[in-house]
N, C-alpha and C positions, 0 to 999 in steps of 0.2 A: 492525557484524554479528551476523549472527544465531547465535544463538549457545545451546548445548546447554542446556536446563532443568539447574538446577543438583541436584543430590542430595542428601539427609543427607549422604553421605560429605562432598561438596567442601563440604559448608556448618558441618562438621566436629561434625557433630551424637553425639552419642555415648552410649552410656549414663550419663554421668554428666554431661550436658546440663542446665542449672537446665528447667523448667516453661516460664520465660519464654519460653527461647531456640525452645524446639521450640515453642512457639505463632507466633514471627517469624518462623523457620522456614516454618511452611505456609503463613502469610499470604505470605512471597513467593513460592511458590508457589502461591497459590491467584489472588491477586491481582495480574493485570500490570501491567508499568510503564506511566509514563504518557510518549507522546511530547511534546517542550517546545513543540509549537506549542501541545496544548490549554492551559499553564497562564491563557493572560491569559483564556479565556473563565471557566474554574473557578474563578481568582481573582475577577474579578466581579462572577462571580453567589453569589461565598459571603462580597465585601465587601458585597453588597445585602442579602443575608441577612442580612448582620452588622448596617448599619443599622436594615433596618425589624421587629430583630426579635421588639420588642413588636404589630408587625400580623402577626397570623399568613395575614394574605390576600399582604403582601409575602414574609414569610419560611418557607413553603411553597413555592410556587412560584420560590424560587431558588433553593434550595435542591435543589429537583429537576431545574431547570437542572443546578446545577453536579454533579449523580447522572449526569444523559444523557449529560454533555459530558466527564465523565471515562472512561463507557463508549465515546463515538465515538472519543476520542483514543487509547483504549488501543493499546501497545505488546507483542503478548505477543512471547514468546519463539520460538524456530523451529530444528527442524531440520531442514535442507536435507536432499537424499539425498545417499550416496556415488559412486553408477550416472554414470558417464562417459558424455558425451557426451549429455545432458542437459538442458532448459530449466524451471523450474521457475513457477509462478505469478509474475506479479509483483505481486498482491492479490489478496486474500479478498474473494468474494463469486459470483458465478453466470456460470456463462459462456453470452456472448448467441449470439454471430458466431462458429462455421467456417469460414474460406473463404479464399478469394483475395483481393488489394483492393490497390489502387494506394495506396500511402503517400504519404505526407502530403509535397510538395515539400521544405523547409528539412530535411528527413532527408535529403536526397543520398544517396536508394535506389532510383533511377534511374523511369521512370514504366510500367514492365510492374507487373501484379499478381504482389504474393508471399502464402505462408502471412501468414494474421492469426490471433490468436484477442482476440477482448475481452471483458473482465471488465468486467460490473456490479458495482457498490457500493450496499446501501442503506443507509439510515442505520445499522443495526446490525453494519453489518460493521465491522471495523476496517478503517480508511480511510491507512495508513504504506504505499507502495508501494518495491519490494524487486528484487535486482538478477535476473534472469529469466538469468542468466549471470554469469559469471564475465571480466573481460576490460577496459577502458580506456578514458574517455568521451573521444569525436570531438569531439562537439558536443551543446550544448545549445539550443535556440529558443525563448524564450517568445512565445505570442499570444494577443492578447486583444483579442479582436475578432468581427467576424462571417464562420464561415466556415458552407459549407453540413456537416450533419449527415444528409444523408437517410433511410442503414440507422440510425437511432435514434431511429424517432419520436416516443418521446414526450419529445427533449430540442428543448429551442432551437435555432434558428439565431443565436443568439451565443453567444457558447459563452468559456471561457478555456485552454488546451491548450498545454501543457510539451512537446516533441518531446526525449527524448534520443534520439542514438544511439552505438551500445555495436559496439569493438572485440571480436571472442570471435578464435579460434583458428579457429572454422570459418567467418568471414566478421563483415560488418555487421549487427549488430539495430537495429531499429528502438522504443523503450516511449514513449505519451505519454499521456500525463496527462489527463482532459477533465472539466472542470467547468461545470457546466449554471447559470442565471440566478441561483439563489440562493444568496447569502452564497456566491459564485464565492469559490474564494481557491485553489490552486498553490503549492505550497514546493516545491521542488526546491534541495533540498543538495549535487549532486552538479556538477561542473562539466569541462568539459575539462582530458584528462589523468590525473585520480581514475582510479582501482584500484578496482576494484566487485570482494566476493567476490559466492557466489555468494550466493543471499538474502540480502543487506545491505542494510540500508535505506538507502536514498536521499531521502525525499521524501513528501511525503503532500498528502490532498487531503481541504481543511477542505469537508466535510457535499456532499457525491457527487462524479461520477458514474458513472466508466467510466475503464476503462484499455485499451488497442490496444496488443500485442505485435509485429511483423513480421518476416520470419523469410526465410533467403535461400530460394530454388528449390531444390526437392529436400526440404526439408523434411517428414519426417512426424509429423504434427499431435495428439496423444494423447489430446484432449481430448471433448469434446460439446455442443452446444447444450443447456442448460438441466443442467446440471452444476456440485455444487457445488466451489471451490477454493479452497484454504488457502493465502495466499502462501508463497513458501520452500518447500513440501513437496508439492504437488501437482505433477506431470509433464503438462508441457502438449505437450512437444514433443521427438523426436528428431533430433539433428542428424546429419551426414555431413562 
C-alpha cells in the first residue's frame, strides 16, 4: 500500500538523536526501498562480482549491473491525492495514448470503445504498478502469446500481458500490464476478491513496457499525450 513518507517526527528523530540515527533516517528518505522481484537479479549480479572479484573485467560490469537493477526495481513511497472521484496513474512513465479503444476481451468490459490512458515505461522508470482506483479485484487473466499491438508500433506482436478488472464504486475498470519480448515477465500479486486501496502496489513489469487503463463511458481523461506521469500521484481521470 502506498504510504506517506516518514518525517523526522515519525522516525523519532529529536534533538537527542545520535548522528548515526540521523544519517540512517536520511538514507531511508533518500534511497527508495526495493521491490522483492528485483532481489534475484541484484543477488545474482553481486554473486558474479564476488566470484570474479580478482578480475576487474568481471567485477566492474557485475557491480554496474547490480546497481542498474537496484534502480530499475526501486519501489518509492507515494502519496495519493485525497480528492474524491479521481483515478491516479497506475505506473511511472510517459503518457502515450489518451483516446477511446475497445478493451481486451478477457476484461469482460464489452465490445464498445472505452476511455483509455496508456503509459509507456522506459528502463529509467520505476516499474511497479499501483491501483488507479480503490476497489475489489474481479478477475486477473494472464496471456503469454501472440496478440496484435497495432497502436504501439515499437512493440513486437508477441507480448506478455496481464489484464486486471477492478470493481469500483464508479463501475468496473480494466488495467492491463504489457511486456515486450526482451526478458518479458509480468508479476501480478493481486487476485480475485482482493481489495486494493488507491495507489496500492499490486504488481510489476520486469524490463518494460506499458500499462493501459480502461474507464467507464463518460469518464473525463485529464492527461495528455507526452505528459510524464507519477504512479499513485498523477490524476489521469475524473469519474462520475
